[in-house]
N, C-alpha and C positions, 0 to 999 in steps of 0.2 A: 482917611482910613478906608479900608474896603467897605463896600456897600452891601454886605451880607449880614444877616441877623445873628449877632453874637454878643451884643452889649449886655444882655441880661446875665450872661456867664461872667463877664467882667465884673459886674456888680456883685455877683456871688463870690468871686475871688476876693474882693475887698471885704465882704462880710466874713469870709474865712480868716483873713488876716486879723480882723478885730476879735473874732472868737478865740483864735489861738493866743493873742495877746492877753485876753482876759483869763484864759486857762493858765498861762505861765504865771500871771500874778496870783491867781487863786491858789495854785499849788506851790508857789514860791520856788519855781524852777527857772533855770536860765537857758535861753535859746542858744543854739550854735550860730554865733554871729557870722562867722565866715561862710557857713552853708547858706544862710539867708541872703548874704550879700551876693554870693555867686549865683544863686537862683534868681535873685532880683535882677542882676546884671544881664543874665542870659535871657530872661523874659523881656527885659527892656530892649535888648538888641533885636530879638525876634519881632517885637512890636514895631520897632523903628524900620526893620526890613519890610514889614507889611505896609507901613505908611509910605515908604519910598516907592515900592513897586506898585502900590495902589494909587497914590496921588500923583506921582511924577512920571511913572513909566506906563501907567494904565495897563499893567500886567496883573489882572484880577486873580488869575489862577495862582501865580507865584505869591501874590499878596495873601491869599487865603491860606496857602501852605504855611507861610511864616506866622500868620496870626493864630491859626489853630494849634500849631506846634508850640507857640508861646503860651497859649492857654493851658495846654496839656502839661507843659513843664511846671508852670506855677501851681496848677491844681493838684498834680500828683505829689509835689513836695508839701504843699499846705495841708492836704488831706492826710498824708502820712504823719505829719507833725501832730495834727489833731488827734489822730488815732493813738499815738504814743502818749499823749497827754490824758486822753480819756480813760486809759487803762488805770490811771492813778486813783480813780474812784473805787477801784478794787472790789468791784461787784463779784459775787460768788460765781465761780466757773460752772458752766452747765455741761461739762464734758461727760460726767457720769450718766446723765440723762441721754446724751447723744449716743454713747456706747450702748445703752439699753435699746434705743431705737434701732441701731444697726443690728443688734442681736435679733430683734423681732423680724427684721428683713432677711435674716439668715446670713448676715455678713459678719465675719470674724476677722478683724484687721490683722492680727498676728499670723493667722494662717495664710491669708492672701499675700502679705508682704513676703513671707518665706517662699512662697511659690514663685513670685516674680524675681526674687534675688537668686533663685536657683537657675534663672534664665538670663545670663548677663546681657545677651543681645537685646531682649525686650526691656530689660531694666535701663539700658543705655538709651533706647528709643524714647522711652517715657520721660527720662531726664531731659533730653533735648527738646521734646515737645513742651514740657513744663516750663522750660526756660525761654521759650519762644514768644510768650504772650506779649510782653512789652515791646520787643522789636516788631511784632506784627502790627501793634497799634500805631507805632511811628510810621511804618511803611504804608499802612492804610490811609492815614491822614494825608500823606504826600500824594499817594495814588489818586484818591478822590479829588483832591484839589487840582492836580495837574491834568486830570481828565475832564474837568469841568463839571463834576457832579457836586455842585455846591449845596443843593438842597439835601442830598443824601449825607454829605459831610456834616452839615449842621444838625441833622437829626441824629446822626451817630454821636456827635459831641454831646448833644443833650441827653441821649440815653446813657452815655458814659458818666456824665456828671450826676444824673439822677441815681443810677445804679450804685456808684461808689458812695454817694452820700447816704443812701438807704442802708447799704451794707455796714458802713462805719457806725451809723446811728443805732442800728439794731444791736450790733456787737457791743457798743458801749453799755447798753442796758443788760445784755445777756452774753457776757464774754465767754470765749472758749478757745482752747489752744490746739485741739486736734488729737487724734488717736496716738500719734508718736509721743507727744508731750504727756498725755494721760498715762500711758504705760511706763514711760521712763520715770516720771515723777512718782509712780506707784512702786518703783524699785524693781520692776520686771526686766530681765535681760532682753534687749532688743538689738538685733544686728542692723546698724544704720549704714553699713558700707554701700557706697554708690548712690545714696539718697541725698536729695537737696536738704531735707529737714533731718538733721542728725543731732548728736549729743550737744554740740556747741550751739546749734540753733535753739534747742530747747533751753539751754542755760541762758541764752539771750532773752527768750520769752520770760523766764522766771525773774531775770534781772529787772526788766521793765515793770513787771507786775508787782514786785516787792517795793519798788519806789525808792530804794536806797541809793539814789543818784541825784546829782545836782544839775549837771549840764546835759541837755538832750543832744548828745553827740550824733550828728547825722550819719557818721560812718557806721554807727551801731544800729541804726534804725533798720527794721526788716519787716517783712509781712507777718503780722501777729494775729490776723483774723482767721478763725476756723469756720464758724457757722454764722452767716452763709459764706461759702467759699468764694473769695474774690477772684481766684483764678477761673472758677466756673463762670462767674459773671463775665469776666473778660472774654472767655471762649465764646459764649453765646452772643455777646454784643459784637465781637469781631466777625463772627459768621454773618450777623445782620449787616455789618458795614460792607463786607465783601460781596454780599448776596447779588447774584446776577451781573457782576462786573466781569466782562468777557475775559476768558483765559485764566482767571485767578480764583473765581469763586468756588469751583469744585476742589482744587488743591487746598484752599483755605478751609473749606468744610471738612475735608478729610483730616487735615492737621489738627483742627480744633476738637474734633471728636476724640482724637488721641490725647489732646490736652485734658479733656474731661476724664478720660480713663486714668490719666497720670495723677490726677489730683489726690485720690486716696492713697496712692502708692508713693510716688516721689514727693508729694507735698505733705504726707503724713496726716491726711484729713480723715474724718469720719465719712462714711458713704453718704449719710443724710446731708452733710455739708454741700455736696455736689447738687443734690436735688433742690436745696434751698437757694443756692447760687443761681441755678437755672431759672427758678421761679422769679427771683428778683430781677434778673436780666429781661425776662419776657415782659413783666409788668412795666419796666423802665422803657423798653422798646415801644410798647403800646402807648405809653405816655408821650414819648418822643414823636410818634406818628399822629398824635392828636386824637386817638381813639377814645380817650377818657376825658376829652374836653367838654365844657358845658354845652357847647353847640352840638357835639356828637350825641351827648346824652339827651338833649332836648329833642333831637331829630328822631331818637329811638322811642321817646315817651309821648311825643305829640301825636294827635290823631291824624290820619291821612287827610290830605286836602282833596276835596271833590274836584274832579276834572270837568270844568264847564265849557271846554272848548268845543266848537262845532266842526264837523267834517265837511 
């Protein structure tokens, strides 16, 4: 296999499989066997590709692209599965509190959404930006691998894993569905034309939260996290991944700023969801960079060493 540091993430994937299995048993739900088999087969093929190019062809860059893509495929599926199982704890939604926080900031979602829907051009731009997050991640992994930026790729992968796990973990304790779901569930008329999060989307959120289902159908799984916004997490972590990569980092920066703007609009989020997502991403990046490691903390707290050298 490739000789870059990624095996801790493999161990975490195994842990995720075991946790998901325990949750399926605990809630007496049935997994989507076909989806699990397809994801497992895809991951295995990517890992085999990594082994072939790493061990037999000595093509480390291609091997790393295969390997990290396999990890991403497995992680995103397993984490999404965990997310949809954790909702079955049916913790109280904190959306009323988040709406209140938005109001304190002077942000009124219904007013803002009406303004953007009156501008079809900007509404379309925000939709395209919002939908670009996962394709950006896939492109970024291949780009970093093929340009030999293995350290940056591993740090990006670590930040992605930490940020996603933190987001899902927090949301499991304090779930929320966003402004769109809050107002639609309150019976208020909301024009969802042209938005990614619409009436059908909110019905899917309510369906999973109610728990009146037996099989976790992968075709129905969707993004159900509001606070912290995972799209905001992705935007900041993606900026970090592209940072200072020639020819692409400035366009990536601009695109992901638009993604952040699109989150409350096209994604139906509260404004504070964006701030929380940005905070989670920054902390995860700092962890990936090792700035919160025990060695770094020790270096900050230890007394300075006297310089006894002679000139």
